[in-house]
C-alpha positions in Angstrom: -12.6 3.7 -24.0 -9.0 4.3 -22.9 -9.9 7.4 -20.9 -12.6 5.5 -19.0 -9.9 3.0 -17.8 -7.6 5.9 -16.8 -10.4 7.5 -14.9 -11.3 4.3 -13.1 -7.6 3.7 -12.2 -7.3 7.3 -10.9 -10.4 6.7 -8.7 -8.9 3.4 -7.4 -5.6 5.1 -6.6 -7.4 7.9 -4.7 -9.6 5.4 -2.8 -6.5 3.2 -2.0 -4.6 6.2 -0.7 -7.7 7.3 1.3 -7.8 3.9 3.0 -4.2 4.4 3.9 -4.8 7.9 5.4 -7.8 6.6 7.3 -5.8 3.7 8.8 -3.0 6.0 9.8 -5.1 8.8 11.4 -8.2 7.0 12.7 -7.1 3.4 12.9 -9.9 2.6 10.5 -9.6 -0.4 8.2 -12.0 -1.3 5.4 -14.6 -3.8 6.6 -13.3 -6.6 4.4 -9.9 -6.4 6.1 -11.0 -5.9 9.7 -10.9 -9.5 10.9 -7.3 -10.0 9.6 -5.6 -6.7 10.2 -4.0 -6.4 13.7 -1.7 -3.4 13.0 -3.7 -0.7 11.3 -0.9 1.8 11.1 1.3 -0.6 9.2 -1.7 -1.3 6.9 -2.0 2.4 6.3 1.7 2.8 5.3 1.3 -0.2 3.0 -1.8 1.2 1.4 -0.1 4.6 0.8 3.0 2.9 -0.6 0.9 0.7 -2.8 -1.2 3.7 -4.1 2.0 5.6 -4.9 3.5 2.7 -6.7 0.3 2.1 -8.7 0.1 5.7 -9.6 3.7 5.8 -10.7 3.3 2.7 -12.8 0.0 3.4 -14.5 -0.8 7.1 -14.5 2.1 9.0 -16.1 1.7 7.4 -19.5 -1.8 8.6 -20.4 -1.1 12.1 -19.2 2.3 12.4 -20.8 2.1 10.1 -23.8 4.2 7.0 -24.6 7.7 8.0 -23.9 10.9 6.2 -22.9 11.4 9.0 -20.3 8.6 7.4 -18.2 10.5 4.1 -17.8 12.2 5.1 -14.5 8.8 6.1 -13.0 7.4 2.7 -14.0 10.4 0.8 -12.7 10.1 2.6 -9.3 6.4 2.1 -9.2 6.5 -1.6 -9.5 8.8 -2.3 -6.5 6.9 0.4 -4.5 3.6 -1.3 -5.1 5.2 -4.7 -4.1 6.6 -3.1 -0.9 3.1 -1.8 -0.1 1.6 -5.3 -0.6 4.3 -6.8 1.7 3.6 -4.1 4.4 -0.1 -4.9 4.2 0.6 -8.6 4.5 2.8 -7.9 7.6 -0.1 -5.9 9.1 -2.1 -9.1 9.4 0.4 -10.6 11.9 1.1 -9.5 15.4 4.4 -7.7 16.0 7.2 -8.8 18.3 7.0 -5.9 20.7 4.7 -7.6 23.2 6.5 -10.9 23.0 7.8 -12.3 26.3 11.6 -12.4 26.5 13.3 -15.7 26.4 14.0 -17.3 29.7 17.8 -17.6 29.7 18.4 -17.8 33.5 16.7 -21.2 34.0 17.8 -22.9 30.8 
């Protein structure tokens, strides 16, 4: 049963990274995110970071065995996954580039 879970996780990581690559190259976002995502490139970077973090946290153990040497990979994977989630959350809000400058002359 354990290897089924590892296989499912590996497929999810590959799909997650695929969503990131699609968002970066073709500005394509999965249908369940389309209404909310206004910056697809940022969504793509977040998906790639999240996939890398998830892979670092979950996948080295089954392929290498339980070992204390894998702790650094897991401790890097958790923050990387969180950074990916934050970037994906930020992709749902418009940026400041198009914002009008403050009117300082009349005020």
